[in-house]
C-alpha positions in Angstrom: 0.0 0.1 0.3 2.9 2.5 1.1 4.2 2.0 -2.6 1.4 3.6 -3.6 0.7 5.9 -1.3 4.0 7.6 -0.5 4.2 9.4 -4.2 0.4 10.2 -3.7 1.0 12.4 -0.4 4.3 14.0 -2.1 2.2 14.6 -4.9 -0.7 16.4 -2.8 1.9 18.1 -1.0 3.9 19.7 -3.7 0.9 20.4 -5.9 -0.7 22.1 -2.7 2.4 24.3 -2.2 3.6 25.1 -6.1 0.7 24.7 -7.6 -2.0 26.4 -5.3 0.1 28.2 -3.0 3.0 29.8 -5.4 1.0 29.2 -8.6 3.5 27.4 -10.8 2.8 26.7 -13.9 4.2 25.0 -17.1 3.6 26.4 -20.8 0.8 23.7 -21.4 -0.1 23.5 -17.6 -3.0 25.9 -16.9 -4.5 24.3 -13.8 -3.2 22.6 -10.6 -4.7 19.1 -11.7 -2.6 19.6 -14.9 0.6 20.8 -13.1 0.0 17.9 -10.7 0.3 15.7 -13.9 3.8 17.3 -14.9 4.8 17.2 -11.5 4.4 13.5 -11.2 6.0 12.6 -14.2 9.4 14.1 -12.9 8.6 12.9 -9.4 8.8 9.4 -10.9 12.3 9.5 -11.9 13.5 11.6 -9.1 12.3 9.4 -6.4 13.6 6.0 -8.3 17.0 8.2 -8.5 16.8 9.3 -4.5 15.8 5.6 -3.4 18.9 4.2 -5.3 21.3 7.0 -3.7 20.0 7.3 -0.6 20.1 3.3 0.0 23.5 2.9 -1.3 25.2 5.3 1.0 25.1 2.5 3.9 24.3 -0.5 2.2 27.4 -2.3 2.6 27.8 -1.5 6.5 23.8 -2.5 6.9 24.7 -6.1 5.1 28.2 -6.7 7.0 27.1 -10.5 7.6 27.7 -10.7 3.7 31.0 -9.2 3.8 32.4 -11.1 6.9 30.5 -14.4 7.4 30.2 -15.6 3.8 31.4 -15.7 0.1 29.0 -13.6 -1.6 29.2 -11.4 -5.1 28.2 -7.8 -3.4 27.8 -6.0 -5.9 24.5 -7.7 -6.3 23.7 -6.1 -3.4 23.5 -3.0 -5.7 21.4 -4.5 -8.2 19.0 -5.5 -5.5 18.6 -1.8 -4.5 18.0 -0.7 -8.1 15.4 -3.4 -9.3 13.2 -2.7 -6.0 13.5 1.0 -6.9 12.4 0.6 -10.2 9.4 -1.7 -9.4 8.3 1.0 -7.1 9.2 3.5 -10.3 6.9 1.0 -12.0 4.0 1.3 -9.7 3.9 5.2 -9.5 3.8 5.2 -13.3 1.0 3.1 -13.0 -0.6 5.7 -10.5 0.4 8.5 -13.3 -1.3 6.8 -16.0 -4.9 6.4 -13.9 -4.3 10.3 -13.1 -3.8 10.9 -16.6 -6.9 9.3 -17.8 -8.9 11.1 -15.5 -7.6 14.6 -16.3 -7.2 14.3 -20.1 -9.3 11.0 -20.7 -6.4 9.5 -23.1 -2.6 9.1 -22.6 0.0 9.6 -25.5 0.9 6.8 -27.4 4.9 8.2 -27.6 4.8 6.9 -23.6 6.1 3.6 -24.8 9.3 5.4 -25.7 9.4 5.8 -21.8 11.7 2.3 -21.4 14.2 3.7 -23.8 14.5 6.8 -21.7 14.7 4.7 -18.3 17.6 2.3 -19.7 20.3 4.5 -19.5 19.2 6.5 -16.7 19.1 3.1 -14.8 22.7 2.4 -15.8 23.7 5.6 -14.7 22.1 5.0 -11.1 23.5 1.5 -10.7 27.0 2.9 -11.2 26.6 5.6 -9.1 25.4 3.0 -6.5 28.3 1.0 -7.0 30.6 4.4 -6.6 29.1 5.5 -3.8 28.4 2.4 -1.5 32.0 1.3 -2.0 33.3 5.1 -1.1 31.0 5.2 2.0 32.4 1.9 3.3 36.0 3.9 4.0 33.9 7.1 4.8 30.7 6.3 6.8 29.9 9.9 7.1 29.0 10.0 3.3 25.5 8.9 4.6 24.9 12.4 6.0 26.0 14.5 3.2 23.6 12.1 0.5 20.4 13.7 1.8 21.4 17.1 1.2 23.3 16.5 -2.3 19.5 14.9 -3.3 17.8 17.8 -1.8 20.1 20.2 -4.0 19.5 18.1 -6.9 15.9 18.4 -6.5 15.6 22.1 -6.4 18.3 22.5 -9.2 16.6 20.3 -11.8 13.3 21.4 -13.7 11.3 19.4 -11.2 8.8 22.2 -10.2 9.8 24.7 -12.9 10.4 24.3 -16.6 13.9 25.1 -17.9 12.3 28.1 -20.3 11.0 29.9 -17.2 14.6 30.3 -16.0 16.4 33.7 -17.2 19.2 32.7 -19.7 22.5 33.2 -17.7 20.9 30.8 -15.1 20.3 27.8 -17.3 23.6 26.5 -17.8 23.4 25.3 -14.3 20.1 23.4 -14.6 22.1 21.7 -17.6 24.9 20.4 -15.5 22.5 18.7 -13.6 21.9 14.9 -15.0 18.3 14.7 -13.6 17.2 17.6 -16.5 17.7 15.6 -19.2 15.8 12.6 -18.0 13.0 15.1 -16.7 12.9 16.4 -20.1 12.6 13.7 -22.2 10.6 11.9 -20.1 7.6 14.9 -20.2 8.2 14.9 -24.2 6.6 11.5 -24.4 4.7 11.4 -21.3 3.1 15.2 -21.8 3.6 16.7 -24.7 3.1 13.3 -26.9 6.5 13.8 -28.9 9.0 11.4 -30.0 12.6 11.7 -27.6 15.7 13.4 -28.8 17.6 10.7 -29.3 20.9 12.5 -29.9 20.2 13.4 -26.0 19.3 9.3 -25.6 22.1 8.8 -27.4 24.8 10.5 -25.2 22.9 9.2 -22.1 23.8 5.6 -23.4 27.0 6.2 -23.5 27.2 8.2 -20.3 25.3 5.6 -18.5 27.0 2.5 -19.5 30.5 4.6 -18.8 29.7 5.2 -15.2 28.0 1.8 -14.3 31.5 0.2 -16.2 33.4 2.6 -13.7 31.5 1.9 -10.9 31.6 -1.7 -11.0 35.6 -1.8 -11.7 35.8 0.5 -8.3 33.6 -1.5 -6.3 35.3 -5.0 -7.0 38.7 -2.9 -7.3 37.6 -1.8 -3.3 35.8 -4.9 -2.3 38.9 -7.3 -1.0 39.3 -4.2 1.6 35.6 -4.2 2.8 36.0 -6.9 5.5 38.8 -4.8 7.1 36.6 -1.5 7.0 33.2 -2.8 8.3 
């Protein structure tokens, strides 16, 4: 039940503050309900990334028995975290689909491009998970820094506002956030009914594969020292 209730509670709170109190709007979102639909499409991806990263910081310490008492391929723990977060994102997407049908009476067929957008993001998140979980074994204080970083990533991404609404001189800051491109491409297929930008997807796939490879190599390279640190 919480898989459905949690995103709905977040959506209700964010919509009330940004959509009703602050009157935030996208170009095509004229009502608070439409704003909520756009906001929820971004929250699906942010919550996925936030769940993966927040759980990765203390992943090895919380599974110390796998490190000390048995021979176990520890990198699978990160797969478990990422797949669980993807399942939660899938349930949130189902809620979004019902919400979209209620508001607009239909869902754009371009939404079938969504798995193509999600795959590079999944690989990127998994790679970050391997990097972070390996680093935090030797620097446990990382767990206290991660929530602040996730909060900054949220507000420095086009989650509550569109990139076009920002002054030109500040847009490059938002462009440095990897979440920006995921939100923009997801809304192209979920809200606007347009095909994704394949150039952006190609770059995203290269970056996702690169970060995943780097993360796994770093994790396996430090794995022998985990038992001493834990």
